[in-house]
N, C-alpha and C positions, 0 to 999 in steps of 0.2 A: 450356756445357750438354750434354753427350752425348744421344745418340738413347735410350739406355737409360734415362737420368735423365729424359728426356722422357716417355716412355711410362711411367716409374714413378708421375711426377707424376698423371696419368690413373687408373691403377690404384689409387692411395691415395685419391683423391678418391672413386673408386666404392665402396671398402671404408668408408671413414669414413661416406659416405651410407646405405650399407646398414645399418652398426652402429646408426645414429643414427635412421634411418628418416626422412631428410630428403632434399631434391630434391639430386642430385650437381651440379647447374649452382651452388647455393648454396656448396658446398666449393670448386669452381673459382673462382668469384667471390673467395672470402676466399682464396684462394692468389694471385690476382692481385694483390689488394691487399698483401699480405704481401711480395710480390716487389718491388712498387712502393715498399714503405716502405723495403726494403733497399738499393734502387737509390738512393734520395733519401740515403741515408747516406753513398752513395759519392760521388754527383755534386753533392751540395749541396741541403739542404732547401729552399730557394726555388724549385727547379726543380718543374716539373709533370710528372713522370714518371709514365708509363702503361705497363702490361703487360698484354697479350692472349694468352691460352693457346689454341691451336689445338685444339679440341673432338674433332679426329680424331687428329692425330700427338702433341699435346702440347707442340708447340713454342712457347716463350714468346719473344714479341717484344716488347722494350724501345724505347719512343718518347718523346721531348722534344716538348710542346706549348707552343708560344708563342700567345697570343690577342692579335688587334688590338684597340686601345682608343682613345680621344679622346687627343689630345694631353697634356691636362691630368688625365688620369686613371690616368697610370702610375703604381703603387706598388711593383710589384716586376718590375725589369728583367730577372730571370731566366725570368718567366713571361710577361711582356707587352711590346707593341710599339706605338709609334705607327703610323700609316698611312704616315708619310712613310718610316719606317725597314724597314716591311713591303714596300715596293716593289721592294727589291734580292732578295726573295725570291718574290714572286708579281706578275702583270700589274697586275691592278685591286683593291687589297685595299679590303676594307670593314671597319668596326667589328663586331666579333663574328667575323670570320674566325679559322681556326686554321692555324697553320704547324706542321706535323708532321715532326719527322725522326728517324730510327732511330738508336739508339745501342748501344754494344756490350752484350750481356748481361753480368751482374754474377754473378761465383761468391760465393756465400754464405759468409762465414766464420762462425766459432761464434757471436758475439753477433749478427750479423744472422740467423743461422738460428734461435736461440733467440726474437728478437723476431718472426720470420714465423710461428713455431710459435705463439707465444702470440695472433697476429692471427687465425689459422685456427682456434685454439680457441675464442676469444671468438666469432666468427663463426658456428662450429658450435654453439656453447652457446645463442646469441640465436635461432638457425634453430629448433633443439630445442626452445625455450621458446614460439616462436609456434606450433609444430605441436602441443604440447600442450595450449596455450588452445584454439585452434582445435578439436581433438580433443574437448575436455572441456565447451566452452562450452554446445555443443548437447545434452549430455547432463545439463545442468542440471534438477532436477525428476523424475529417475530413480533407480532405486535400482542401486546398484553392490557387488560383492563384491570382498574385499579381503583382504590378510594384514597383520597387526600387525606393524609392525617393531619399535616401540620406544615407551617412554612417556616424556613430557617434562613435569613439572610439572603431572601430572594428565590431560594432552592426549594423544591418543594418534596417532601417525603411522603411516599406513597405506599399504602398497604397493598400488598400484591397477593394476599392470600396466606402463603406459607412464608412470610417475610416480608421486607422492607426494600424499597428500591428509591434512588434519588433522580429528580428531574432539575437538572441545574438551570440556573437563570438563564444562560445562554443557548439553552435547548428548548426554551419555550418560544411560541410563535407570537412574534410582536410584543405587545403590551398585555396578553392574556393573562389574568388572575383568577386563583381558585381560592375556595373557602373550604375549612373542614368538612369531610363527609361528601364533598362534589366527587361525582363518578369522572374518572380520566382515562382515555386510551392513547397508549404512548407505543414508541418501538423500543424493543431492548438492544441497545446500542453495545452494551458490553458487560461482562460479568468477570470480576476480578475476585481471586482468593485473596485476602488481605487478613492482617494479624488478629483485626477486629471482628473478623467474619467475612462472608462474601459480602462484594458491594454489586449491585444490580445497578446501572446506570441507562435510565431512558432518554429519550430524545422525541420532540415532535417537530424539530427544524431537518432531520436527516433527510435527503431525497429518497431513501429506500421506505421511508414511512409511506410516504405517497404510493411508491410503487406497490407495497403491501396492501395499502387502502384497496386499490383499484384491483388486487388479487381477490380480496374478498368480495368486492362488489362486481365483479366480472367474473362469470363461469367460465367462459372461454380461456381467460388467462389462468385460473386454476387449474384447468384440465392441460395446459399446455398447447391448446390450438392458437393462441395469441402468445406474443412474447413481448416483454417490456425490454427494449433494448438500450435504451439511454434516458437518464432523468436528470434534470437540473431545476433547481428551485430558488426564488428569493422568496424565504418564508414569510407566509402572510400576505405577500403581495402577488407574487406572479409563479407562474411555472411551466416547464415544457417537457413534454415526455413523449419519446419515439417508440413506436409500437409496429410489430409486423406481424401478418397472419400467414399461418402454414397450410391454411385451407382457402383455395382460392374462391370459393362461395361466400366466404365471410369477411367483411370490412371492418378492418381492425379499428380504424376510428369510429365508424358507426357503433359497433359494440361496445367501446368505452364510453361513448355518449350515452347510450340507451335510449329506451324509448322517451320522447319529449326531454331528454337529457337527464333523466332520473339518476342513471348511475354515476355520470359525472358531478351531478349535482350532490349526491350523498357525501362524495369527497371532498367536494368545496365546502361543504357544511362543517364538516369534521376539522378542515384547515382554516376556519376563521375567516370563508370568504377568499380563499386564494383564487385568483383566477389561473386556469389551466390551459395550455394550448395542447391539443393532441396532434402530434405529427407523424404522418406515415415514415416509417423507417426505410431507408435503402442503403444496399451496399456501396453505391456511388456517393462518394463524400460531397462532390459538387451537387448532384440532385437533392441529398438529404439536407445540404445547407441552404439550398434554395428554400425547401419547406419548413426548415427550422426559424428562416428570418420572416415568416409569414406574420403579421399580413404585409410586409413590405414586398413591392415587386423587385426582381433583381434582373439586370441586364444581362452581365456577365460575371463569370467565376474562373479566377486563376489562383490554381493551387501548386504551392511549393513543399511537396510531401518531405522532402529531407530536412528543412527547416521546420516543418510542423506548424507553416502558416498558409493562410488562404485569404486573397484578396477579392472583395466583392465589389462591383460597379452596379450602382443603382441611379434610376433617374434622379435629376435634382430635387425634384418636388417630394422624392421619395425618403429622403437623407432621414428625415428627423423621425419618420416612422420605422426606418431601419434600425436605427440607434436605440429609439425608444426613450421614455422618462429616465434621465440619469445614466443613459446608457445599459438600461435594464434588458432590453431585447436582443441586442447584440453579445452581452455578458452571458445570457443564458444559452443562446445559439453557440457560444463558443464553449462553453461547459459541456452541453449537449454533443458536440462534434469532436470535443478534444483538440481543437486547433484554435491558433491566434487569428483574429479575422481583423482585417484591415478594410474599413469602408470608404470608397471613393465615390464621387458623383461622376456623371459622364463627362462634365466638363472639368473636373479636376483631372481625371484620366486622360482627357485630350491635350491637357496643359502639359501633363507629364511625357506624355508619346512625344509631343513638340520638342519639349527640352531634350530628350534622348535622342532625336532625330538631329536636333542642332549640335549635341555633343559630338555624336558620330560623323556628322558631315565635317566638322572642324578638325577633328581627328585625321582624317584622309586628305583633308585639302593641307595640312601642315606636314604631316609625314610621308604623304606620296607625291608632294608638290602639284595638287590636282587643282583644277579651278571648282567653282562652287557647285556649278551643274553636273558634272561628271561625278563629284563625292557625293552629291543627294541622290544619284542615280544608283550607285552603289549601296548605300543606305537602304533605299527604296527596296533594292532585290534582295534583303536580308543579310546583308554583311554589317557585321558589328565590331569586328577588330582586325588588326593587321595579320594576324595567324590565319584567319580564313582567307583572306586574300592570297596570302603567300603559298598555301598549301593546299588550297583547294583544286580539285581537278579542272584542267584548262576549260573543258566542255561547258562547265558553270559560268564563267567569264564570257565565253563566247555567245552564250544564250542572251546575254544583254544586247539589246538593240543598239547597233554602232559600234560595237566592239569586235575588231578583227583579231588575227592570230599574233600579230605584233604587238598591238596595244595590250592584249591580254599577256604577253609574255613579258613585256616592258614592265606591266603593273604588279607582277608576281616578282620580278627581279627588284623592283623597289623597294617592295614589302618585306623581301629577305634581307636586303641589304641594311634597312633600318633596324630588323628583329637583331640581325648579328651585332650590330653596333650597340643595341640596347643590352643584348646579352654580355658584350665584352665589358662595357662599362659596371654593369650589374655584378660580375664576376671580380673585377678589379676592385670595387667596393667592398665586397663579401671577405676578400683575402686582406683588406687593409683592415678590415674590423676583427680579424684574426680567426676567420674559418680554416680548419685544418683539410689537408687532402683527404683524409678518410671520408669527411661528408662530402666534400667537392666531388668525390668519384662515385658516391652513391646513386644508384639507379632510379631515376623518377624525379629527381629534384633539378628544377632550371635554375639558371644562375639568378633570376628575380626571386626565385624562392629562397635559395641560399642568403641572398642580402636581406630578406626578410626576417628570416631564421637568426642571423646574425646580430641583427637589431634588437632581437628578443632574447639575448645571451645563450643561443643554441650555437655552439661552434665546433663541437665534435661529433661523431657517430656515437657515442656514450650519451651525449647530452640528448640527441635526437631520440636514442632508443628508450630512455626514461620518461619520455613525452606520453600523456594519453591521447587516445584518437580525438576525443573533442577539444583538446588544446591546440590540436593541429588544424581540424575542419570546423570547429565551432560546434555548438550545441545549445540545448535549452535545458534549462532547470527550472523546478517549481519551488518559490519562496513565498511563504504565507500564501498559498493559493494563488499567487500569480507567476506566469511563465515568464522567467528571466533569460535575456539573451547572454550566452558567453561567446565572446568572439574569438574566433581561431586565428593564429598565427599565420596560416597560410589559406584562409577562408576566401581571399580576396581572388584566389586562383583557382576557386571553384573546384577544391579538392573534398572529395564526399568522404562520409564517415568510414565507409568500407575500404575507399583507397589508403585512407589515413592508417587503419588498423593493420592494412597488409604491409605498409613499408614499414611500420613501427615493429612488427613482428618479423619482418626480413631482417630488420637493423639488429635485432636480438639473436637472431639465428647467426646473423655474420660474426656477432660478437661472442658466441657460444654461451650466451645466457640461456638459451632456450633449444632443448634437442628437438630436431624436425621430426622425429620418428616418433616420439611421444606426441607431438602436434598432430602428426596424421591418425594416430589412435583415437584420439579426443574427436577428432573430426567426423570418423568413421561412427564412433559410438553416438555423435550429435546426429548424424545422418538416419542412423537406425531408429532413434527415438523419434525423429520426425514422421518417418515412413510407417512407425507402429501407431 
């Protein structure tokens, strides 16, 4: 190889590195590997031929390497030697030592040159892919500008400068269409390293796309004075965004709207006319929800935090406004708050209250043998079940007009007798269904609970200990973006998730499945992390 050719190697490496924007060292290493492969085709594929290119002169040195191995470990006689064989080449050979001999350089023939070129191209391509992945992985979650290259099966291929990205059909807003060379602004939703190279996935429907657009248009958001706390979108149609200001002198809604609506209008134009409701965020869920349901007026809000549900009562004439077209308004408000929202009119709520009142009145009339007036009096005073009557402090019953001590005592005695009889029957049923004494004696389970567990085929303490907390208390799971209710075995007895967790863990400790000392250590670590 002449000196001119040697220098040309380095110049070629520099040129390729500049063009592909990769490290020149990677190109030189690829050349070394390709020359070594060509030399093996000349000297023998089983030989360990290595090539080193001098980074200053470009001179390529070809060497043959033989490794010293154990006597019974020789598999390749061209690249390996035993210790005894190596003694003729070195004084004190050891296993792992290498004997390096320089061999004549190889002149590349046409086939060898083509092979070397393929190796270099492959290495350069891999290096370019790695560079692209490293560049774009840190830009995930940001907005990028690009140029449309082409459309494939409804998906848009976008030129983003040093690579290509894909905007899938379901990530486009509505029916928007693009032609080659159109400029497009998108949100980098994901960057993945795949066999064919890094794949950059774009989105224009992601809620965070709108949040990032506001960050670009509103300096107060960029500076952290205003924070976007929640975003919900029906892409191309309507969106809601919850904002809060950490500076009392700055109105978060006004700052996002801008002078004569200039800031919000810039975002609306980018989102193909999507209407945006900007809502002041509030830590109080009820207040935030009332804001989120704008422009509808709300009469009353009832929150069930454990179930993650919220009940909203609106005037009759406001119902269609609160629900919105095809349920859009309430759906977006639900996404914004993270709660399931049930909307009732004042008339519907009134009818439901009347039905509950009548049901409780009937319960007290039948169970306690009371007339309708007295039963209604108990319900109107806030009593909802027999347990409340039986075990409430006597003074609470005496505070009811017309109830003296003897009447109050008689009421409690009747309620306790009914409860004891119900417990006796429930326990008999549980035993008849096969519930074992180990579960009957477990603290915290009433006879009615035991009966419900038995009907669900939970009959031993071992059965109970294998249950998950949500199987006992009920819970919510998200399926295809919809919150789905999981009914709990003891949910009707108002057992909370925390109580269910405690009971299950107690059962596991009693069975010896869990070491309570390890559990205490884990609790202490959790407390320390929370304090930190």
